[in-house]
N, C-alpha and C positions, 0 to 999 in steps of 0.2 A: 651587051657589054663584053669587052675583051677581058677574059679572066686570065690569071697567071697560068702558065703551063702546068699540066698534070691535074688541074682542078676538075676537068671534065668527068673523070672517073667517079667523083663524089657528088655529081648531080643526082638528086633524089630519084629522078626518072630512070637513071642508068645503074645506080648502086644496088647491087644484089645483097642478099643476107649472107652473113657468115655464121657458121655453127660454132657454138661454144663447146667446151670440153665435156659438158654434161655433169660437171661437179658444181656444187652450190657456191659460186663466187658471186656474192652480192656486193653492191656498192658499200653497204654498211660494214661488211667484213673487210673489203679491199682497202677502203680509204679511212676507216676509223673515224676520228673526229674531224678529218679533213684539214688539219692544221699544217701538216708538213714539218712538224716540230723535229728539230735535230738533223734535218736534211740539208746538206750543203749543195747549193745550186750555182754553178758558174755560168755567167752570161758572157760569152766570147763575142765581142761586138765593138761598138764605137765608144764604149765606156758607159757607166751608169750614174745618173744623178741621184745619189742617195737622199738628197733633201727633197726630192719631188714627193708630194703627199701620196701619190699612188705607189711609190716604192717603199717609203718608210724606213730608209736606211740600208746600208750595205755592211756586211761583216768584214770585208777586206777586199783585196784585189791587187792587180799588177797591171802596169802599162808597158807594152812592148813596142819597139820601133826598129825599123831597119837601120843598121849602122855597119857599114863595111869594115870598120876598124874594131868592132866588138867581137867577142867570141861567137862563132857560128853566125856572124853578121847580124845579130839581134841584140839590141840593148834592152835590158830589163830593169824596170824601176818599180819596186814594191811600194804600196801605200796608196793614199787617196789620189784621185785624179778626176778630171771632168769628163763629161760626155761631149765629144767633139761634133756630134751630128744630131743626136736625139733618138736614133734607132735603138741603141742599147737600152735606154731608159724606157722606151715603148715596150720592149720585150720583158724587161724586169717588172714593169707594172702589170702585165698580163699574168706573169707567174705569181706575183704577190697577191693578186686578187683571188687566185685559186688556192694557194698554200700560204696563208698569212703569217705563219710562224717559221717558215723555212729561212735559212741563212743564205742570202744572196751575195755572191762574190763577182766583182767586175773584172773581166780580163779584156783589156783594151788592145785591139790589134788593128783597128780601122781608123782612118784619119778623117779630116774635115769634109772630104768629098765622098766618104763612105767607101774608100778604096784602101787596099793594102797589099802587101806581098805575101805570097804563099808561104814562104819561110817563116814569116812573122806569125801568120795564122797557125802554122804547125807548132811553133814554139809556144804559143798561147795554149793550144790544146794539150801539149805535153805538160805544161805547168799545171793545168787543171787536173790531169790524171795523177801527177806526182805529188799533189798537195791536198789529197784527201777529199776531192769533190765526189759527190754521189750521183749528181745529175749535171749534164753539161748541155746548155742550150746553144745551138749553132744556127743562127739565122743568117748564115753566110756560107759560101762554098767556093771551091776552086774548080774551074773547068780545064785547067792546064794538064794535059796528059802526063807531062813529066813529073807531076806531083802525085800521080796515082799510087805508086808504091809507098811513098812517104806517108800519105794519109791512111793507106791500108794497114801499114804497120802500127800506126798510132791507134787506129780503131781496134785492132786486135789487142794492143796493150790495154786499152780501156776496158774491153770486154773481159779480159782475164783478171783484171783488178777490180771487177764489179763496179765499174763506172758506166752509167747509162748515157749514151750519146743520143740526143734528140736533134735532128738536123732538118732544116727547111730545104726542099729541093729548089733548083734554080727556077726563076720565073719565066724562063724561056726553055723550049724543049731541047735541052742539051744535057749531056752527062755532066754531073757535078760530084765532087768529092768533098767530104766522105758520105754525102747523103744517100748514095745508092748502094752502099755496102750492106750486106745482109745483117751484120751485127748492129747496125744503127737503126734507130726509129726514124724513118723518113716521113716527112709531113708536107702536105700540100694544103692550100686554102680550099675550103668548100663554100659554096654560096649561102648555105643555110646558117643563120646566126645561132647564138646560144653557147653555153659553157661546155657542152659535150663535144664528142668527136666521133668519127666514123672509121671503120676499117675497110680497106680495099681488098676484096678477095682475089684480085688479080694484080699483085705487085709488079714492078719493083716499089712503087710508092705505096707505103702501107697505111698511113693514117691521114685523115682529112679533118680539119677543124676550121672554125670561123677565121676568115682572113680577107673577106670582101667588105669594104666600106665599114671597117671597125673603128671604134673610138679608142685611141691609144694615147698614153702619156707622151709628152715631148719636152723640149727644152723650156727653161724659165718657168717651170711649174705648170705649163700649159698642156694642151692636147690637140690632136689633129684627127681627121678621118682618113684612114689609109687602107690600101689594098695590097696584098702580097702574101706569098707563102711564108715570108719572115714572121708574120704576126700569128700564123697558125701554129708554128712550132712551139712557142712558149705555152700554148694551151695544153699540148700533150706533155711538155716538161712539167707544168704545174700539176697535172694529174699524177704523173710519175712521182713527184715529190710527196703527194698525199699518200700514195701507196707505200712508199718507202718510210714515211713517217709512221705509218701503222704497222709496217712489217720490216724493220731494219734488217739488212743483210741479204735481202733477196738478190739474186743474180739478174743481170740484164735480160736473160732469156725468160726468167720467171716473171719479171715486171712486164715484159711484152705479152706474156700469156694472160696476165691479169688484165692488162689494158684491153686486149682483144675481147675478153669477156664483158668488159664494161662499155664497149662501143654501142652507140645508139642503134646500129643495125645488127647487133648480135642477137641470135635466136638460140634457144636451148636445143641440145641434142648433139650427137657425135658428128664429126665431119664426114661428109659423103665419101665413099670409096671412088678412086679414079678408075 
């Protein structure tokens, strides 16, 4: 099977162990009741169908479109909107299954062909950061080099405002933004199923989660079987929501530390010296 790029590192035969910090970070402590209660999670994508039974409603959102006559060439419409493709609903369904009481916000930046402009994507990310989101799921990216600085600045803005960005890496072996920035939780698909995740001891791609032949929500209340790094990212976003639900106010750096301790391949003990 041809797996999405970056998935090879998470093959069980190649994945090495990572050392935890040696402090008692247990799943019970880290995720509490696992509800994600009070955590605002933005899904920046093609929209989210809140009526889908696997999504169970959205708390709000905004739709953004390219408009050369609008300020900054982006038109922003607050309020309810449909999912134009199904991709955003799939990601929201994965998050909801893991953090059933989190507040999901739909930030639509992609169209009916699952394409969009980098400026619109960036505006959607800025909206999420400036409107009080705690976790942002980015199952999309830009490989255009001219957007490197723009997304780097936005990733820094999110980091310092305590907004955790969880981003799928590109399905092809190419640089993509903002997934490969150090402040972002970068995620690739791993072939092994299950609700957990792995940590790659040799980044840049840090986390691996189920994203191969997974059953995900789709349009019209249905579901499909899909493969891609896109569907692995919301697994990590869902676990991050569980952690923040139990421990509000943790910084992105602290959440990353907790997630590493919870990884399927984490082993106790201090990290080895170089």
